C-alpha positions as CSV (number, residue, x, y, z in Angstrom):
1,X,169.8,88.1,95.2
2,X,167.2,90.7,94.5
3,X,163.6,89.8,94.4
4,X,161.8,89.9,90.9
5,X,159.9,93.0,90.3
6,X,157.0,92.5,87.9
7,X,156.5,96.2,87.4
8,X,160.0,96.5,85.7
9,X,159.0,94.2,83.0
10,X,157.2,95.3,79.9
11,X,153.8,93.7,79.3
12,X,152.9,91.9,76.0
13,X,149.8,90.2,74.5
14,X,149.2,86.5,74.1
15,X,147.3,85.6,70.9
16,X,145.6,82.2,70.3
17,X,145.7,81.3,66.6
18,X,143.5,78.4,65.4
19,X,144.5,76.2,62.4
20,X,140.9,74.9,61.6
21,X,140.8,72.0,59.2
22,X,137.8,70.7,57.4
23,X,137.0,68.1,54.7
24,X,134.7,68.2,51.8
25,X,134.4,66.8,48.3
26,X,137.6,64.8,48.7
27,X,139.8,67.8,49.8
28,X,141.3,68.8,53.1
29,X,140.5,72.4,53.7
30,X,141.4,75.3,56.0
31,X,139.0,77.9,57.3
32,X,140.5,81.4,56.8
33,X,139.2,85.0,56.8
34,X,140.2,88.5,55.8
35,X,141.4,90.5,58.7
36,X,139.2,93.2,59.7
37,X,141.8,95.6,61.6
38,X,145.3,96.9,61.2
39,X,147.9,95.8,60.8
40,X,147.2,93.7,57.7
41,X,143.6,94.9,57.2
42,X,142.0,92.9,54.4
43,X,144.6,90.3,54.3
44,X,144.0,86.4,54.5
45,X,144.6,85.3,58.2
46,X,143.9,82.3,60.5
47,X,141.2,82.8,63.0
48,X,142.3,83.9,66.4
49,X,142.1,86.4,69.3
50,X,143.7,87.6,72.4
51,X,143.9,85.6,75.7
52,X,141.8,87.2,78.4
53,X,142.9,87.7,82.1
54,X,141.6,84.9,84.2
55,X,141.3,82.2,81.5
56,X,143.6,79.4,80.7
57,X,145.1,78.9,77.2
58,X,142.7,76.0,76.4
59,X,139.7,77.9,77.7
60,X,140.7,81.0,75.7
61,X,141.0,78.9,72.5
62,X,137.6,77.2,73.2
63,X,136.0,80.5,73.7
64,X,137.5,82.0,70.5
65,X,136.3,79.0,68.4
66,X,132.9,79.1,69.9
67,X,132.6,82.9,69.2
68,X,133.8,82.6,65.5
69,X,132.2,79.4,64.6
70,X,129.3,78.9,66.9
71,X,130.5,75.3,67.7
72,X,131.5,73.6,70.8
73,X,132.6,70.1,71.7
74,X,135.1,69.8,68.8
75,X,138.6,68.4,68.6
76,X,141.0,70.9,69.7
77,X,144.9,70.4,70.4
78,X,147.5,72.9,71.5
79,X,150.4,72.8,69.2
80,X,153.3,75.4,69.1
81,X,154.3,78.8,70.3
82,X,155.7,81.7,68.2
83,X,157.6,84.4,70.0
84,X,159.9,86.3,67.7
85,X,160.0,89.9,68.9
86,X,159.1,91.6,65.6
87,X,156.5,89.0,64.3
88,X,153.7,91.5,64.9
89,X,154.4,95.1,63.8
90,X,151.9,96.6,66.0
91,X,153.1,95.3,69.5
92,X,155.0,92.4,71.0
93,X,152.6,89.4,70.6
94,X,153.3,85.8,71.7
95,X,151.2,83.5,69.7
96,X,150.0,80.0,70.8
97,X,148.6,77.9,68.0
98,X,145.9,75.4,68.2
99,X,144.6,72.8,65.7
100,X,140.7,72.3,65.4
101,X,138.9,69.7,63.4
102,X,135.5,70.8,62.2
103,X,133.1,68.7,60.0
104,X,132.4,71.4,57.2
105,X,128.7,70.7,57.1
106,X,128.4,71.8,60.8
107,X,129.9,75.3,60.1
108,X,127.0,77.7,59.5
109,X,127.0,79.9,56.5
110,X,125.8,82.7,58.8
111,X,129.1,82.8,60.6
112,X,130.9,82.6,57.2
113,X,129.1,85.8,56.1
114,X,129.6,87.5,59.5
115,X,133.4,87.1,59.6
116,X,134.2,86.9,55.9
117,X,135.4,83.4,56.2
118,X,136.1,80.9,53.5
119,X,137.0,77.1,53.3
120,X,140.2,76.9,51.1
121,X,141.9,73.7,50.0
122,X,145.2,73.3,51.7
123,X,146.8,72.7,48.5
124,X,145.7,76.1,47.3
125,X,146.3,78.1,50.4
126,X,147.0,81.8,49.6
127,X,149.7,83.8,51.4
128,X,148.5,84.5,55.0
129,X,149.8,87.2,57.4
130,X,152.9,87.1,59.5
131,X,153.9,83.6,60.2
132,X,150.5,82.0,59.7
133,X,151.6,79.9,56.7
134,X,154.3,78.3,58.8
135,X,151.6,77.5,61.4
136,X,149.6,75.7,58.8
137,X,152.7,73.8,57.6
138,X,153.4,72.5,61.1
139,X,149.7,72.0,61.8
140,X,149.4,69.7,58.8
141,X,152.4,67.8,59.8
142,X,151.0,67.2,63.2
143,X,147.5,66.2,61.7
144,X,149.2,63.7,59.3
145,X,151.2,62.1,62.2
146,X,148.3,61.7,64.7
147,X,145.7,60.6,62.0
148,X,148.0,57.6,61.3
149,X,147.9,56.5,64.9
150,X,144.7,57.8,66.3
151,X,141.2,57.8,64.9
152,X,140.8,61.6,64.9
153,X,139.9,61.5,61.1
154,X,136.3,60.7,62.1
155,X,136.1,64.2,63.7
156,X,136.0,65.5,60.1
157,X,133.1,63.3,58.8
158,X,129.5,63.2,59.4
159,X,128.4,60.6,62.1
160,X,127.4,58.2,59.2
161,X,129.8,57.6,56.3
162,X,130.8,55.1,53.7
163,X,134.2,53.3,53.4
164,X,135.0,55.2,50.2
165,X,134.4,58.4,51.9
166,X,136.7,57.4,54.7
167,X,139.3,56.5,52.4
168,X,139.1,59.7,50.5
169,X,139.5,61.6,53.8
170,X,142.6,59.7,54.7
171,X,144.1,60.2,51.3
172,X,143.4,63.9,51.5
173,X,145.1,64.1,55.1
174,X,148.1,62.0,54.2
175,X,148.6,63.4,50.7
176,X,148.9,60.0,49.0
177,X,146.8,57.3,47.4
178,X,145.8,54.3,49.4
179,X,145.0,50.8,48.0
180,X,141.2,50.4,48.1
181,X,141.2,46.7,48.9
182,X,144.0,47.0,51.7
183,X,142.4,50.0,53.3
184,X,139.0,48.5,53.5
185,X,140.3,45.2,54.9
186,X,142.5,46.9,57.5
187,X,139.7,49.2,58.7
188,X,137.1,46.4,59.0
189,X,139.6,44.1,60.7
190,X,139.9,46.6,63.6
191,X,136.2,46.0,64.3
192,X,135.6,49.6,65.1
193,X,133.0,50.3,62.5
194,X,129.3,49.6,63.0
195,X,127.6,48.7,59.6
196,X,124.2,50.3,59.2
197,X,121.3,49.0,57.0
198,X,121.1,52.3,55.1
199,X,123.1,53.0,51.9
200,X,124.4,56.2,50.4
201,X,123.4,56.2,46.8
202,X,124.7,59.6,45.9
203,X,127.7,58.2,44.1
204,X,125.9,55.3,42.3
205,X,122.7,53.5,41.8
206,X,124.0,50.5,43.7
207,X,125.0,52.7,46.6
208,X,127.5,52.1,49.5
209,X,126.7,51.0,53.0
210,X,126.9,53.5,55.8
211,X,128.9,53.0,58.8
212,X,129.4,54.6,62.2
213,X,132.6,54.7,64.3
214,X,132.2,53.0,67.7
215,X,134.0,55.3,70.1
216,X,133.1,53.4,73.2
217,X,134.6,50.1,71.7
218,X,137.7,52.1,70.6
219,X,138.2,53.4,74.2
220,X,137.8,49.8,75.7
221,X,140.3,48.4,73.2
222,X,142.9,51.1,73.9
223,X,142.6,50.4,77.6
224,X,143.6,46.8,76.7
225,X,146.7,47.9,74.6
226,X,145.2,48.3,71.2
227,X,147.1,50.5,68.7
228,X,145.2,52.2,65.9
229,X,147.3,52.4,62.7
230,X,146.6,53.5,59.1
């Protein structure tokens, strides 16, 4: 059997495309921008970039997110690969998708202006380039699945939040209405929220108490067999 010869195989690019979810005013949103180069110059696109020589896929995705958003230490998960030969009219490009969760208040307007970025409600998503719409559909499906079994929803909220804000978030992710009383009872019964003395009075004069998610307690409970379910 002949030994493989790398020089006989045509090289291709590996792209890392990021499905960046955010949450604001009761809506699940996606961060997109208008592409600044051909092909598809001026068309709506996910954020992404090419993998560099010498870096892993995860390191490349973290680098791209840091360069394009200025943020680090955010939730990031590798999802799917897209490898149709003609998906990119310029060259053969294999794309690996990543899902990122960013609290919208942390994303600087400076980066938005620099890259022509915009938060768009997922329900109002425009046509994106190539197969990016399919990437979003699959990313949303994955988000809904893990949000029901892991407390990743807290990644999209400020450190301090109210129960109504938390319920609004999960309704936006799951795409369905949740019973107010049952949701509150279930969340508080898990004993993962720390009630603060302060209130958020932006929604009413009476206000709603603020809470914080206890990550250390959650980790300890998971080690003892705890299952998070919404």
